[in-house]
C-alpha positions as CSV (number, residue, x, y, z in Angstrom):
1,M,26.0,165.5,13.8
2,L,25.6,169.3,13.6
3,Y,24.3,171.1,16.6
4,M,23.2,174.7,16.9
5,I,24.2,176.5,20.1
6,F,22.2,179.7,20.6
7,C,23.2,181.8,23.5
8,E,21.3,184.9,24.8
9,D,23.4,187.4,26.7
10,K,22.4,188.8,30.1
11,A,21.2,192.5,29.9
12,N,23.9,195.1,29.9
13,S,26.7,192.6,29.5
14,M,28.6,194.1,26.5
15,D,31.7,195.0,28.7
16,L,31.9,191.4,29.9
17,R,31.5,190.1,26.3
18,M,34.4,192.3,25.1
19,Q,36.6,191.4,28.1
20,T,36.1,187.7,27.4
21,R,36.1,187.8,23.5
22,A,39.7,186.8,22.9
23,N,39.4,183.7,25.1
24,H,36.1,182.8,23.4
25,L,37.6,183.1,19.9
26,A,40.6,181.0,21.0
27,Y,38.2,178.4,22.4
28,I,36.4,178.2,19.0
29,Q,39.6,177.8,17.0
30,P,40.0,174.0,17.4
31,L,36.5,173.7,15.8
32,V,37.8,175.7,12.8
33,D,41.1,173.8,12.7
34,E,39.3,170.4,12.7
35,V,36.8,171.6,10.1
36,R,33.9,171.1,12.5
37,L,32.5,174.7,12.5
38,L,29.8,175.4,10.0
39,S,29.0,179.0,11.2
40,A,29.6,181.2,14.2
41,G,28.9,184.8,15.1
42,P,27.1,187.3,17.3
43,T,23.4,188.2,17.0
44,P,22.9,192.0,17.0
45,H,20.0,193.6,18.7
46,L,16.8,193.6,16.7
47,D,17.0,197.3,15.8
48,P,20.8,198.1,15.9
49,D,20.2,201.6,14.4
50,N,18.2,202.5,17.5
51,E,20.6,204.4,19.8
52,G,19.3,202.4,22.8
53,N,19.9,199.0,21.1
54,K,23.7,199.2,20.3
55,G,25.7,196.0,20.6
56,V,25.0,192.3,20.7
57,S,22.2,190.3,22.2
58,G,23.9,186.8,22.0
59,S,25.7,184.3,19.9
60,L,25.0,181.5,17.5
61,I,27.4,178.6,16.8
62,I,26.7,175.7,14.4
63,A,29.3,172.9,14.7
64,E,29.8,169.2,14.4
65,F,29.8,167.2,17.7
66,D,29.6,163.4,18.2
67,N,26.5,163.7,20.4
68,F,24.4,166.1,22.4
69,E,26.4,165.6,25.5
70,Q,29.6,166.6,23.8
71,A,27.9,169.8,22.4
72,Q,26.6,170.6,25.8
73,T,30.0,170.1,27.5
74,W,31.6,172.3,24.9
75,A,29.0,175.0,25.4
76,N,29.3,174.8,29.2
77,N,33.1,175.3,28.9
78,D,33.0,178.3,26.5
79,P,34.8,181.2,28.2
80,Y,31.7,183.3,27.7
81,A,29.6,180.8,29.6
82,L,32.2,180.4,32.3
83,A,32.3,184.2,32.7
84,G,28.5,184.3,33.3
85,L,27.7,186.2,30.1
86,F,24.6,184.1,29.1
87,A,21.1,184.3,30.4
88,H,20.0,181.3,28.3
89,V,21.6,178.7,26.2
90,I,19.7,176.5,23.7
91,I,21.3,173.5,22.1
92,K,19.6,171.5,19.4
93,P,20.5,169.2,16.6
94,Y,20.8,171.0,13.2
95,V,20.4,169.6,9.7
96,K,21.9,171.6,6.9
97,V,19.7,171.5,3.8
98,L,20.8,174.5,1.7
99,P,23.0,175.6,0.1
């Protein structure tokens, strides 16, 4: 089943995000290799053109896992999570309808 993992960064954490990015991307690569990743990417601030809102506010990953527990374990072991980047993480089943 597909699960959506939405992660909201802690305030002022862009430096931590950038320091941990390579490990985070390496952690995601097996999902890509196993064709289990539907989508992944950062969520920019709501108004990125506003000088005070530069950077990223979080991440969204949609991937296939056997069950909720597997998705949660995967999310808990993401290098971003282990580094303490996230203020909140939401994991929910996801059903792709379109396209």
